[in-house]
C-alpha positions as CSV (number, residue, x, y, z in Angstrom):
1,M,266.1,61.7,91.0
2,S,268.6,61.0,93.8
3,E,268.1,62.9,97.1
4,A,271.2,61.4,98.8
5,G,272.5,63.5,101.6
6,K,269.3,65.6,102.1
7,K,267.9,66.4,105.5
8,L,264.2,65.9,106.6
9,F,262.4,67.7,109.4
10,I,258.9,66.6,110.3
11,K,256.8,68.6,112.8
12,T,254.1,66.4,114.2
13,Y,250.8,67.7,115.6
14,G,248.0,65.9,117.5
15,C,247.5,62.3,118.2
16,Q,249.7,59.2,118.6
17,M,248.6,58.1,115.2
18,N,250.3,61.1,113.7
19,T,253.5,60.2,115.7
20,Y,253.4,56.8,114.2
21,D,252.8,58.1,110.7
22,S,255.7,60.5,111.0
23,E,258.0,57.6,111.8
24,R,256.7,55.8,108.7
25,M,257.3,58.9,106.5
26,T,260.8,59.1,107.9
27,S,261.3,55.5,106.9
28,V,259.9,56.0,103.4
29,L,262.1,59.0,102.8
30,A,265.2,57.3,104.3
31,G,265.0,55.1,101.2
32,Q,265.4,58.3,99.1
33,G,268.5,59.4,101.0
34,Y,266.9,61.6,103.6
35,S,268.2,61.6,107.2
36,P,266.6,63.5,110.1
37,A,267.5,67.1,110.6
38,E,268.0,68.5,114.1
39,S,266.0,71.7,113.3
40,V,263.8,73.2,110.6
41,E,266.7,75.5,109.7
42,D,268.9,72.5,108.8
43,A,266.3,70.8,106.6
44,D,266.0,70.4,102.9
45,L,262.5,69.0,103.2
46,V,260.0,70.2,105.9
47,L,256.7,68.3,106.4
48,L,254.0,69.5,108.7
49,N,252.1,66.4,109.8
50,T,248.8,68.0,110.9
51,C,245.8,67.2,113.1
52,H,242.3,68.4,112.5
53,I,240.8,67.6,115.9
54,R,241.7,70.8,117.8
55,E,240.0,74.2,117.3
56,K,241.1,76.3,114.3
57,A,243.5,73.5,113.3
58,A,243.8,74.7,109.7
59,E,244.5,78.3,110.7
60,K,247.3,77.1,112.9
61,V,248.9,75.3,110.0
62,Y,248.8,78.5,107.9
63,S,250.3,80.4,110.7
64,E,253.1,77.9,110.9
65,L,253.6,78.1,107.1
66,G,253.9,81.9,107.5
67,R,256.8,81.3,110.0
68,L,258.5,79.1,107.4
69,R,258.3,81.7,104.6
70,H,261.6,83.4,105.4
71,L,263.4,80.0,105.1
72,K,261.9,79.4,101.7
73,T,262.9,82.9,100.7
74,G,266.5,82.4,101.8
75,N,266.6,78.9,100.2
76,P,264.4,78.5,97.1
77,D,265.4,74.8,97.0
78,L,263.8,74.1,100.3
79,R,260.8,71.8,99.9
80,I,257.7,72.2,102.1
81,G,254.9,69.8,102.4
82,V,251.7,69.6,104.4
83,A,250.6,66.1,105.5
84,G,248.0,64.6,107.8
85,C,244.3,65.4,108.4
86,V,244.4,69.1,107.6
87,A,246.0,68.1,104.3
88,Q,243.2,65.6,103.7
89,A,240.5,68.1,104.6
90,E,241.9,71.2,102.8
91,G,243.6,69.5,99.8
92,R,244.3,72.0,96.9
93,E,243.0,74.9,99.0
94,I,246.4,74.7,100.8
95,L,248.2,75.3,97.5
96,A,245.9,78.2,96.7
97,R,246.4,79.9,100.1
98,A,250.1,79.2,100.6
99,D,252.3,79.5,97.5
100,L,255.4,78.2,99.4
101,V,253.9,74.7,99.8
102,D,255.3,72.2,97.3
103,L,253.1,69.2,98.0
104,V,250.0,68.1,100.0
105,V,249.6,64.5,101.1
106,G,246.8,62.8,103.1
107,P,247.3,60.0,105.6
108,Q,246.5,57.3,103.1
109,A,249.2,58.3,100.6
110,Y,252.5,58.6,102.5
111,H,254.0,55.7,100.5
112,R,253.6,58.0,97.4
113,L,256.0,60.6,98.8
114,P,259.0,59.6,96.6
115,Q,256.9,60.0,93.5
116,M,255.5,63.3,94.7
117,L,259.0,64.6,95.3
118,E,259.9,63.6,91.8
119,A,256.9,65.6,90.6
120,V,258.1,68.6,92.6
121,A,261.5,68.3,91.0
122,D,259.8,68.5,87.6
123,G,258.1,71.7,88.6
124,G,254.8,70.3,89.9
125,R,252.9,70.8,93.1
126,P,251.3,67.4,93.6
127,V,248.3,66.7,95.8
128,E,247.4,63.2,97.0
129,T,244.3,63.0,99.1
130,D,242.3,60.2,97.6
131,F,241.5,57.1,99.5
132,P,243.2,54.4,97.4
133,A,241.9,50.9,97.1
134,E,245.1,49.4,98.3
135,D,246.0,49.4,102.0
136,K,248.7,52.0,102.8
137,F,250.3,49.6,105.2
138,D,251.1,47.3,102.3
139,H,253.5,50.0,101.0
140,L,255.1,51.4,104.1
141,P,258.6,50.1,105.0
142,E,259.2,47.8,107.9
143,T,260.4,49.3,111.2
144,T,264.1,48.4,111.5
145,G,267.2,49.5,113.3
146,P,268.0,50.6,116.9
147,R,265.5,52.7,119.0
148,R,266.3,55.0,121.8
149,A,262.9,54.6,123.5
150,P,261.7,51.4,125.1
151,S,258.1,52.2,124.3
152,A,256.6,52.4,120.8
153,F,253.3,53.0,119.0
154,L,252.0,50.3,116.7
155,T,249.0,51.1,114.4
156,V,246.6,48.2,114.2
157,Q,243.5,49.9,112.9
158,E,242.7,53.2,111.1
159,G,239.5,55.1,110.3
160,C,236.1,55.2,111.9
161,D,232.6,54.2,110.8
162,K,230.8,55.9,113.8
163,F,230.2,59.4,112.3
164,C,229.8,61.2,115.6
165,A,228.3,64.6,114.7
166,F,231.3,66.6,115.9
167,C,234.1,64.5,114.4
168,V,236.2,64.8,111.2
169,V,237.9,61.5,111.5
170,P,235.6,59.5,109.1
171,Y,236.2,62.2,106.5
172,T,240.0,62.6,107.0
173,R,241.0,59.0,107.8
174,G,238.3,57.1,106.0
175,A,236.4,53.9,106.8
176,E,237.6,51.4,109.4
177,V,240.5,49.3,108.2
178,S,242.2,46.6,110.3
179,R,245.8,45.4,109.6
180,P,246.3,41.7,109.4
181,A,247.3,40.3,112.7
182,A,250.3,38.4,111.3
183,R,251.8,41.7,110.0
184,I,251.2,43.4,113.3
185,E,252.8,40.5,115.2
186,A,255.8,40.7,112.8
187,E,256.2,44.4,113.4
188,A,255.9,43.9,117.2
189,R,258.7,41.3,117.0
190,R,260.9,43.7,115.1
191,L,260.3,46.4,117.7
192,V,261.2,44.0,120.5
193,A,264.3,43.0,118.8
194,S,265.3,46.7,118.6
195,G,264.8,47.2,122.4
196,V,261.1,48.0,122.8
197,V,259.5,46.4,125.8
198,E,256.1,48.2,125.6
199,V,253.8,48.7,122.7
200,T,250.6,50.9,122.5
201,L,248.2,49.6,119.9
202,L,246.7,52.5,118.0
203,G,243.5,53.1,116.1
204,Q,241.0,55.8,115.8
205,N,238.5,53.2,117.0
206,V,241.0,50.6,118.1
207,N,238.6,48.2,119.8
208,A,236.7,47.8,116.5
209,Y,239.8,45.9,115.3
210,R,238.9,42.7,113.4
211,D,241.1,41.5,110.6
212,Q,240.1,39.4,107.6
213,D,240.6,36.2,109.6
214,D,238.2,37.5,112.4
215,V,241.0,38.1,114.8
216,T,239.7,40.5,117.4
217,L,241.6,43.0,119.5
218,A,241.4,40.7,122.5
219,A,242.8,37.8,120.4
220,L,245.5,40.1,119.0
221,V,246.6,41.1,122.5
222,S,246.8,37.4,123.4
223,R,249.1,36.8,120.4
224,L,251.3,39.7,121.2
225,A,251.6,38.8,124.8
226,R,253.3,35.5,123.8
227,I,256.3,37.5,122.3
228,E,259.3,37.0,124.6
229,G,260.7,40.4,125.7
230,L,257.4,42.3,125.2
231,E,256.4,43.1,128.7
232,R,253.6,45.6,128.4
233,I,250.6,46.1,126.0
234,R,248.3,49.1,125.9
235,Y,245.7,50.3,123.4
236,T,243.9,53.5,122.5
237,T,241.4,55.0,121.6
238,S,238.3,53.0,122.2
239,H,234.6,53.5,121.6
240,P,232.1,52.2,124.2
241,N,230.0,50.5,121.5
242,D,232.9,48.2,120.6
243,M,234.0,47.2,124.1
244,C,233.2,43.5,123.7
245,G,233.1,40.8,126.4
246,D,236.3,39.1,125.2
247,L,238.3,42.4,125.5
248,I,236.9,43.0,129.0
249,A,237.9,39.5,129.9
250,A,241.4,40.1,128.6
251,H,241.9,42.8,131.2
252,A,241.4,40.1,133.8
253,A,243.3,37.3,132.1
254,E,246.3,38.9,130.6
255,P,248.9,40.4,133.0
256,K,250.8,42.1,130.2
257,L,247.7,44.2,129.3
258,M,248.1,47.3,131.5
259,P,245.4,48.4,133.9
260,Y,244.5,51.6,132.0
261,L,241.6,52.3,129.7
262,H,240.8,55.4,127.7
263,L,237.1,55.1,127.0
264,P,235.6,58.5,125.8
265,V,231.9,59.2,126.6
266,Q,231.8,62.9,125.6
267,A,228.7,63.8,127.6
268,G,226.5,62.6,130.4
269,S,223.2,63.7,129.0
270,D,221.3,61.2,126.8
271,R,219.7,64.0,124.8
272,I,223.2,65.4,123.9
273,L,224.5,61.9,123.3
274,R,221.7,61.4,120.7
275,A,222.5,64.8,119.1
276,M,226.2,63.7,119.0
277,N,225.2,60.4,117.3
278,R,227.0,58.4,120.0
279,K,224.5,55.5,119.9
280,H,224.9,54.7,123.6
281,T,223.3,56.2,126.8
282,A,224.9,57.4,130.0
283,A,223.5,54.4,131.8
284,E,224.9,51.9,129.2
285,Y,228.3,53.6,129.6
286,L,228.2,53.3,133.4
287,N,227.1,49.7,133.2
288,L,229.9,48.9,130.8
289,L,232.4,50.5,133.3
290,G,231.0,48.3,136.0
291,R,231.7,45.2,134.0
292,I,235.2,46.4,133.3
293,R,235.9,47.2,136.9
294,A,234.6,43.8,137.9
295,A,237.1,42.2,135.6
296,R,240.0,44.4,136.7
297,P,239.2,46.3,139.9
298,D,242.3,48.4,139.9
299,I,241.9,49.7,136.4
300,A,242.5,53.4,135.8
301,L,239.9,55.0,133.7
302,S,240.3,57.9,131.3
303,G,237.8,59.7,129.1
304,D,237.0,62.6,126.8
305,F,234.4,65.3,127.3
306,I,233.0,68.0,125.0
307,V,231.4,70.9,126.8
308,G,228.9,73.2,125.2
309,F,227.8,71.0,122.3
310,P,225.1,72.7,120.3
311,G,221.8,72.6,122.3
312,E,223.4,71.8,125.6
313,T,221.5,73.2,128.6
314,E,222.6,73.6,132.2
315,E,220.6,70.5,133.0
316,D,222.5,68.6,130.3
317,F,225.7,69.8,131.7
318,Q,224.8,68.8,135.2
319,A,224.2,65.3,133.8
320,T,227.8,65.3,132.6
321,L,229.0,66.3,136.1
322,D,226.9,63.6,137.6
323,L,228.4,61.0,135.3
324,V,231.9,62.1,136.2
325,R,231.2,61.9,139.9
326,A,229.8,58.4,139.4
327,V,232.9,57.2,137.5
328,E,235.8,58.8,139.4
329,Y,238.3,59.2,136.6
330,A,242.1,58.8,137.0
331,H,242.6,61.1,134.0
332,A,240.5,62.9,131.4
333,F,240.6,65.3,128.5
334,S,237.9,68.0,128.2
335,F,237.3,70.7,125.6
336,A,234.8,73.4,124.8
337,Y,233.0,72.5,121.6
338,S,234.1,74.1,118.4
339,A,232.7,73.4,115.0
340,R,234.6,71.3,112.4
341,P,233.8,72.2,108.8
342,G,232.0,69.4,107.0
343,T,230.7,67.7,110.2
344,P,226.9,67.3,110.8
345,A,227.0,69.6,113.9
346,A,228.9,72.4,112.1
347,G,225.8,74.3,111.1
348,R,224.0,74.1,114.4
349,A,223.5,77.1,116.7
350,E,226.3,77.2,119.2
351,V,226.2,77.7,123.0
352,D,227.4,81.1,124.1
353,A,231.2,81.2,124.3
354,D,231.2,82.6,127.9
355,V,228.8,79.8,129.0
356,K,231.0,77.2,127.4
357,A,234.1,78.6,129.1
358,E,232.4,78.7,132.5
359,R,231.1,75.1,132.2
360,L,234.5,73.9,131.0
361,Y,236.1,75.5,134.1
362,R,233.7,73.7,136.4
363,L,234.2,70.3,134.7
364,Q,238.0,70.6,134.7
365,A,238.0,71.5,138.3
366,L,236.0,68.3,139.1
367,L,238.3,66.2,136.9
368,Q,241.4,67.7,138.5
369,E,240.0,66.8,141.9
370,Q,239.6,63.2,140.8
371,Q,243.0,63.0,139.2
372,T,244.6,64.4,142.4
373,R,242.9,61.7,144.5
374,F,244.0,59.0,142.2
375,L,247.6,60.2,142.2
376,H,247.7,60.5,146.0
377,S,246.3,57.0,146.3
378,M,249.6,55.8,144.8
379,I,251.7,57.2,147.6
380,G,253.2,54.4,149.7
381,R,252.7,51.8,147.0
382,T,255.6,50.0,145.1
383,L,254.9,50.1,141.4
384,P,256.7,48.6,138.4
385,V,257.9,51.6,136.4
386,L,259.2,51.5,132.9
387,L,262.1,54.0,132.8
388,E,262.1,55.7,129.4
389,K,264.2,58.9,129.4
390,P,266.3,61.3,131.5
391,G,264.2,63.2,134.0
392,R,263.8,66.9,134.6
393,N,266.7,67.2,136.9
394,P,270.3,65.8,136.7
395,G,270.5,62.3,138.0
396,Q,266.8,61.7,137.4
397,L,265.0,59.3,135.2
398,A,261.4,59.4,134.1
399,G,259.0,56.6,133.2
400,K,255.5,55.3,133.3
401,S,253.6,53.3,135.9
402,P,251.2,50.6,134.8
403,Y,248.4,53.2,135.2
404,L,250.2,55.6,132.7
405,N,251.2,58.0,135.4
406,A,254.5,59.8,134.8
407,V,257.0,58.9,137.5
408,H,260.3,60.7,138.3
409,L,263.0,59.3,140.5
410,A,266.8,59.4,141.1
411,A,268.4,56.6,139.1
412,G,271.4,56.0,136.9
413,P,271.4,55.6,133.1
414,E,272.0,51.9,133.5
415,H,268.3,51.6,134.4
416,L,267.0,53.1,131.2
417,G,264.7,50.8,129.2
418,R,264.1,48.6,132.3
419,I,261.0,48.0,134.4
420,V,262.1,48.5,138.0
421,P,260.2,48.6,141.3
422,V,259.6,52.1,142.6
423,R,258.2,53.1,145.9
424,I,256.0,56.1,145.4
425,A,256.7,58.9,147.8
426,G,255.0,61.9,146.4
427,A,252.4,63.3,144.0
428,S,252.3,66.6,142.1
429,T,249.6,67.9,139.8
430,N,250.3,65.5,136.9
431,S,253.0,63.1,138.0
432,L,254.4,60.9,140.8
433,S,257.8,60.8,142.4
434,G,259.5,57.9,144.1
435,E,262.7,56.0,144.8
436,L,264.1,52.7,143.7
437,A,262.8,49.8,145.8
438,A,264.9,46.9,146.9
């Protein structure tokens, strides 16, 4: 069935991996004649690319579907699909709870969307949530054509084998799979040819990357760094247990590898880390950070924290605060624990909600103090900033420093997509401001 001239709208939730997957789905459906719609009202096909990490993720999806119902009522030919991790976790339950949904597709089956739409046209409501034997990356189209942004995500690894007690990723994304380095390099070259100067290598556990030829993440970074025109390389998200010596050394040896590392620890109490099945101690994490800072003294460190994990006492929480004080984070994400159905921790007795909220407030206040110190330490420095988009005010551009700080400055559109020297003059709560340097 031809879908020529149809419009596609994808609403993307959650992580950078979902952003990447939305781009791939757009490419898959472009081959079926779909072009991007400016809004959901203009679309013939709406896909919700969902995330299962945040609290009550499934219920938020059903709320969004409720808001789409009037569009379906007014246009019975409108197709609505649910993709991503909530789709993987809920499967046919979504069809049972939301009769306006035409298809449900998990992260491993996006290449099946054309066949699924054919099934919808024939009156079906297909669900694809199996983990197929073939690699989904074998079937997704190559990235081609011009880009408006000079920075791009590039998935190199998917899935996780760690089975942290709070996490749904092993169940929604499957086991760890690494893409062949040659294919990643080819995609990176296509991105550079389309105007990209910075890539962020993505994986649920990206530093576990090791392809069938034993190419590690450090070796992959080295290969990508040789691509002419690729100026910056980043990677996220990492697990402390896979932060190997060659990757630490790469931070010292490779100037294109940016001095920023997101390395979640989740808690500072060894008792809670064991309950989370993290398989590292607080001391081991701190020792690891010492090695990383010895290799790259100016590295900006980021982390994730869960407050109020089942069984957490005030003493456990104080251990988390102690770890944060010892590290001095440039940035961090922190959340109150909420159970994810199907995870080992889901049935455990939870900490009182008010206690969780009060602890989260204290932790976030400390993390904000550290972020503020880091941002203010940039004032007076001249940093190379990649200018990516128009700023908040007319005549402004916005970009990223090597440390992943947002930077705003007065500059003309001719500077878009370029890395320029910027003298940092001020710092706000979450960003920097500056001016073009000579």
